[in-house]
N, C-alpha and C positions, 0 to 999 in steps of 0.2 A: 707290018701293015697287017697281016693277017692275023697278029694278034692282037690288034686295037678292035678289027671285027668283031674275033671272038667274044672280045669284053662288051662291045655295044651290044652285040645280040643277047647276050646273055645276060646282063644287066633289064633290056628291054622285055624279057620274057620275065623275070622276075617281079617285074613293075605290075604285070599285066596277073598275075598269077596274084601277086598283094593285094590288086585293086578287087579281083574277082570274090578274093576271099570276104570281101566287105561289105558283099549283097546281101539284105536279108534273108533269111531261109524262111519260109514258106511253114507257120506252126496251125496244124491241124486244129479244128475247134473243139472244145471241152466236149466228154460223151456226158449226157445227159441221165442221169441215174433215177429212174421212174419212183416216187415216194406211194406205199399205198395206205390209201386215208380210209378208216372202218365205214361201210354205209350206217345210218343211223338205223334203229330197230324198224319193223315196218310200224306202222299205226294204224290199226283198225278204223277205218273211213265207214262211217255208217251209210246204208243204202236203203233205199224204198223196199228194201225186204227184210232188213234187220228189226229183231222182233224188239217190240214197244211196250216198257213200262210208264203208267202215267199215276202222278202223285197227286190227291185232289187234298189241297188244304184250303180253310177259310178265306175270302178275301183282309176279314180284320182280326187274322190271328198276329198275335204281335211277332217284330220282325226278328228275334234274336230265336226263336222258337220253330218259325218259319222256316229259319236257316238252318237249322240243327236236323229237321227232318229232310229237307231237299237234299244237303250235304248228304247224306244216310243212304236215301235211296240213290242219289246218282252214282255214291261209290260204288253200290251192289251193282246196278245196272253196269258200269263200266265194265266192272270185272268181270263181269259176265256176257259179255259181247249185246249187252242191249241200248237202244236209242232210249232216250231220258225228257220226259215230259211234265210240267206243272199244272194244273188246271185249281181252277175257283170252282168249278162245275161241270159235270158230266151231260151229254147229250147225243142224240142217235148217230151225229156222225160220226163218233171217236168210235163207237159201238161197230159199225161200218167199216172201220180200219182191219185189214186183214192182216196187221203185223201186230197189234195189241192184243198181249200177253197177260198182262200184270198191272191190273188197276189196287190202287192201295190209299183207301180213303181216312180221313179225318171228321171228326164232327164239325157239323149237324150232317146228317144223313144222306147225302147226293143223290138217295133212290139207287142203293146197290140193291138191293132184291129186283125192281123191275127191270135193270139194266142186267144184273146175271142171267134173269131168265131169257133174254134176250141174243145174249154173246155167250153160250156154251162152254166153247173154248177159250174164254178169258178165267183168269183166276182173281179173285177179289178178295181183299181184307180188310176187314171194314177193325177200325182201329178205335177202341174204347165207345161203341156207339150204342145208343140204351135200345135194349127189346132186337137184337138181334142175333140168331140162334145161326151157330156152325152148321154146313149142309150142303151138296151139291159142290158148285163150284166156288160157294161163299165161307171163307176163315175169317175168323172173331178174333180181336184180342181185347179179352178182356180185362177189364181193372181187377189186382189182386183182391183176393177175399181172406188174405192170409191176415191175421188178428194176432195172434201170438208173438210171430216175428219181430215186427215192427214194437213192440211195447218191451220185449226182451231187450232189444238193441237200445230203446230209451231209457231203461231203467240200469244198466250198463253204462249207457255215458253219460247219463246225468249222476252215475255214483263218481263217476272219473272227475267231474267237473265242481261236486259241490263239496262243501267244509263240512264233514261228520256227518255226511250222506244223508244232510235235510230234502228227502225226494217223497214225490205224493202222485197222487193218480186220483182222477174223476173218474166215473163210469156209471153208468145206467142200470139202476136196479131192477133185479130180474130177468137179465141176459144172460145166458150161460156161455154165449162168447165172450163177452164183455169179463165175467169171470175167468174165462180163462186167459184172458189177456191180463189180469190183476195178479194172476199166478206167473203167470212169466214175465211181465215187467219185476215183481219181488225175487225171480229167480236171475234175471239180469244184471240187477246187484249184484246179490250173492255170489254170480262168478264173477265180478271184477275185485269183491273188496275181503270174499270167503267170512269170516266172519264179522265183519263191519265192526270193529271194536271200536269204540268211540273212547275221546281224552275227557270229556264232561258226560256226566249219567244227565237224561233228560226223561221225562213219564211218559214222552211218546217214543214209540219204539216207529224206527224208522226200515222201509218205506212207511207209507201212511198213508191210509187210503177213504176214499167220502162216496157215496152211492147218489145217486140224485133219486127220486122218484120220477117213475113216467109221467106221473098225474101232475108235474112240477109246472108251471110256467115258465117255459123256456126264458123270460127276460128277468128271473130268478137266479139262474146259474149260476152268474159270477157272485154271490152270497155263499154258496158253499163251496166255490174257490176260496173267495175271503177268511174262510174255517179254515183252512188249508193252509193259506198262507200266514194269516195273522194269529189263529189259537193254537195252531201246530208247528209254527213257524218251518214251514218248507219254503223252499230256495229257488226249487225247481219244480216243474209239472208235468207229466204226461196226462193230457184228456182224453181220452177215447174218443175214438171217429167219428160215432155216429151222432156225440152230443158237441161234437168241436165243431161250433160256429164259428161265422166269420166274426162276428158280436163279440161271442164268450172271449176268442183267443185276444182278441185285437184290447178286451179290457185288462185281460190277466196281462198283455204285454205293458200294461204301465204298471203294473205292480213291483216291478223290478225282482221280475225271478226268471228264469230258465225255462225257454218251452222247446220241447222237440213234439211235431204232429208229423200227420200222414198226408198233410196238405196245407200249401201257407196261403191265408188270406192275401189277395192282390195287395193290399199296404201292408208290408212288412211289420208283423208285430217287434215291440222292444223286447232282448232277449231272446230272438228265436234263433235256435242253435244251427238245426237241420231239421231236413223234413227227410222222412223213410217213405216212400214213395216208387208207385211200380216203374219201372225202367221200359218204356214202351219200345226206345230207339235197341234198346238191347233184343228184345221182343223181335220186332220187325226183322232184324238180322238171323233170328232163329229159325223164324217163319221164309226167309227168301227161299232156301232151296227148296221147299216143299214147291213154293208157287211156281217156280221156274220147271219144275219138273211135272208142272199138271195136275200136282198132289192137293185137291182141293178139301173141306169141309173140314179144317184144324178150327180146335179150340185151344189157342194158345193163353199159356197163362204169362202173364209178366213178370220177369221174376223183379226183386225189389233193388231200388239202387237210392245212392245219397246222393240229396239236390239240396240249393239254396243253404248251402253251409258259411257259416260266420266263421271266417278265421282270425278275427279277433278272438272269438269262443274259445273255439276246436281249431288250433293251430294244426299245420300239417303234420309233425309227430302225432299226434293224439288222433288226428284225422283218420292220419294209417291205420294206425292201432285198431280203429271202429271199423274202419272198412275191411280189416283181417277180420275182425269178428264176422263180420256180416256175409263174408265169404264164406267162412268155417258155417254160419248157420244154414244157407243156402245148398251148401254140399253136404249138410246133413251129419255136419262131427260133433256138431254143439247142438241138444235136445233143449229144448225152451222150455218143457217140464220137467226138468231135473237141475237143479242147478251145480 
């Protein structure tokens, strides 16, 4: 009897232990490991005291050019911690703003000299505005007066593009600067082709030149171009800037020749290869550090650049070669007076 009780008690204890082992064990919640998310860099938030730069552009400027000027000055202002605004005109309220530090104005003149006298702490940059001189807090960005460099580059480029180097130039008679350009044009061709040996003998030596008397009627200048094109078999032409009127360039563009100039007419002439013109964007970038430093009275010379390039005539590879020569000319490593 005692043995049966012993076994019964033992069985009950085992049953209790077994049931207790099936009870769920509480599992602690997982530990959350914080992750580090880097904060974005601080962005400059303009305040009422942030210095201000204003760009004045005419309301009728073409959108592409206006956008280029706005983007240029905006980028400069942002990089220098300035606010940036665009105007089509200036007024006295603009000058009363104590945060105004720089005004860059394009023609027509919005009254730079008058406003500069009332705001001596503001630096003004007049971009290609006629009849303004640098002084005080007015800096002037003037068009390039370089005549030899565009002529040299035109001679080089047209020699590259023209079969048997049949290139020529029109220039005004009795103009010393034009004579220097003639020499530079010749040297540009020689720089490209050396002795410029031709396969076929011709009675005309290239490059060939023709001067126009200053007394000649402008309406007759096209006849001089015809002498070069028809009588001297010129296939590419450079016309000295002072006689390169829109009408003359447009007419020559109908004659099936290549043209390079320092200013392209509003309607692109046929055969227009490129424009060798002052790079006002680069000049503004050059002048900017002095403007924001309060250093006025600068006379900034615009470096020359390439514009209006026709990729069908001057593809990327040849354009890169021409740009390299331009860079060398600007750096003084090529002399226009020596082939």
